[in-house]
C-alpha positions in Angstrom: 3.6 5.3 -0.9 6.3 7.5 0.8 8.5 4.5 1.6 8.2 3.1 -1.9 9.1 6.5 -3.4 12.1 6.9 -1.2 13.2 3.4 -2.0 12.9 4.0 -5.8 14.6 7.4 -5.7 17.6 5.9 -4.0 17.6 2.7 -6.1 18.2 4.6 -9.3 14.7 4.7 -10.8 14.8 8.5 -10.8 17.4 11.2 -11.5 20.2 11.1 -8.9 19.7 14.8 -8.1 16.5 13.8 -6.3 18.3 11.6 -3.8 18.0 12.7 -0.2 20.7 10.6 1.3 24.0 10.1 -0.4 24.9 7.0 1.5 21.6 5.1 0.9 22.1 1.7 -0.7 20.6 1.1 -4.1 19.8 -2.5 -3.4 18.3 -4.0 -0.2 20.7 -6.6 1.2 19.1 -9.9 1.7 19.9 -9.8 5.4 18.1 -6.4 5.8 14.4 -6.2 6.6 12.0 -3.8 4.8 9.0 -2.8 6.9 5.6 -1.9 5.6 4.3 1.3 7.2 1.1 0.3 8.8 -1.9 2.5 9.5 -5.6 2.0 10.1 -6.3 1.5 6.4 -3.9 -1.4 6.2 -5.1 -2.8 9.6 -8.7 -2.8 8.3 -7.7 -4.7 5.2 -5.9 -7.4 7.2 -8.8 -7.5 9.7 -11.2 -8.1 6.7 -9.0 -11.0 5.6 -8.7 -12.5 9.1 -10.9 -11.0 11.8 -9.7 -13.5 14.4 -6.4 -11.5 14.7 -5.8 -8.1 16.3 -3.6 -6.7 13.5 -0.9 -4.1 14.1 2.5 -3.0 12.7 4.4 -5.9 14.3 2.3 -8.9 13.3 1.5 -7.6 9.8 5.2 -7.1 9.1 6.0 -10.5 10.6 3.5 -12.3 8.3 4.7 -10.4 5.2 8.4 -10.9 6.0 7.9 -14.7 6.4 6.6 -14.8 2.8 8.4 -12.0 0.9 12.0 -10.9 0.6 12.9 -7.4 1.5 13.2 -6.6 -2.2 9.6 -7.9 -2.8 8.2 -6.0 0.3 8.2 -2.6 -1.4 5.3 -3.6 -3.6 3.1 -3.9 -0.4 3.4 -0.1 0.1 0.8 0.2 -2.7 -1.7 -1.5 -0.4 -2.3 1.8 1.4 -3.4 3.6 -1.8 -5.7 0.8 -3.0 -7.1 0.3 0.5 -7.6 4.1 1.1 -9.7 4.6 -2.1 -11.8 1.4 -1.5 -12.9 2.1 2.1 -15.8 4.0 3.5 -16.2 4.7 7.2 -13.7 4.2 10.0 -12.5 1.6 12.4 -12.3 -2.1 11.6 -15.9 -2.3 10.3 -15.3 -0.1 7.3 -17.2 -0.8 4.1 -14.9 -1.9 1.3 -16.2 -0.3 -1.9 -14.9 2.0 -4.6 -14.9 5.4 -2.9 -14.4 8.0 -5.6 -14.7 10.8 -3.1 -11.5 9.6 -1.4 -9.8 9.5 -4.8 -10.8 13.1 -5.4 -9.6 14.1 -1.9 -6.0 13.1 -2.8 -4.7 16.4 -4.2 -2.0 14.8 -6.4 -4.3 12.4 -8.2 -5.2 12.9 -11.9 -8.8 14.1 -12.1 -9.2 13.2 -15.8 -12.4 11.1 -16.5 -10.5 8.4 -18.4 -7.9 8.1 -15.6 -10.6 7.9 -12.9 -12.3 5.1 -14.9 -9.0 3.2 -15.1 -8.4 3.7 -11.4 -12.0 2.6 -10.6 -11.5 -0.5 -12.7 -8.3 -1.4 -10.8 -10.0 -0.6 -7.5 -12.8 -3.1 -8.4 -10.2 -5.6 -9.3 -8.5 -5.0 -5.9 -11.9 -5.4 -4.1 -12.6 -8.7 -6.0 -9.3 -10.1 -4.7 -10.0 -8.8 -1.2 -13.5 -10.4 -1.3 -12.5 -13.6 -3.0 -12.6 -15.7 0.2 -15.9 -14.2 1.4 
């Protein structure tokens, strides 16, 4: 989510006073490559989709960059959030379920009951997509 926020701050989605780098481009040139930051949460999601592969930063980005433009890649940064709050356990054998405790553990998330119900609904939608081939 950090990468996506930095991208949007410099793209003009926020007040210009929030910009960190004055020389950051507002658009990603088609010749540039946008990389998804990959951690164990994202690796576990890709492993669930295809357990025959040993997923890492390089091959996840390679697969995504073959399909998506750099401009489209920024949406994949949301995968961390949705993966984080829908996993229980550690390693590649994590259980993929709505994990409200992880949502509560994120200090900046809204703890309003209605908001949590909406996030839970979207989390279940994410899990149905993740589990659609199973």
